[in-house]
C-alpha positions, 0 to 999 in steps of 0.5 A, a space after each residue: 288897641 293899645 297893648 302897651 298899657 293893657 287896653 283894647 281901646 282908649 278914649 279922648 275927651 271931646 274938646 275944641 280940637 274935636 269941634 275944629 276937626 268937625 268944622 274942617 271936615 265939613 260937618 254941618 253946624 247943626 251936627 256940631 251943635 248937637 254933638 256938643 250938647 250931647 257930650 255936655 249933657 252926658 259929662 263926656 266933654 272936657 273942661 275948658 281952661 287950664 289943666 288941673 295941677 295936683 300937688 305932689 304927695 309928701 
């Protein structure tokens, strides 16, 4: 829960840190691969690469 911004839940993108966590906690590679494929197919995976920088509005 995050009452400071009026939310009852928050979501984080599925990224390389998530994959690394799964590896470090002993998840089988098959499960990691399936999770990556599922997240990519459902547009839940974060984009790899530099962050998008939005120009300031004038």
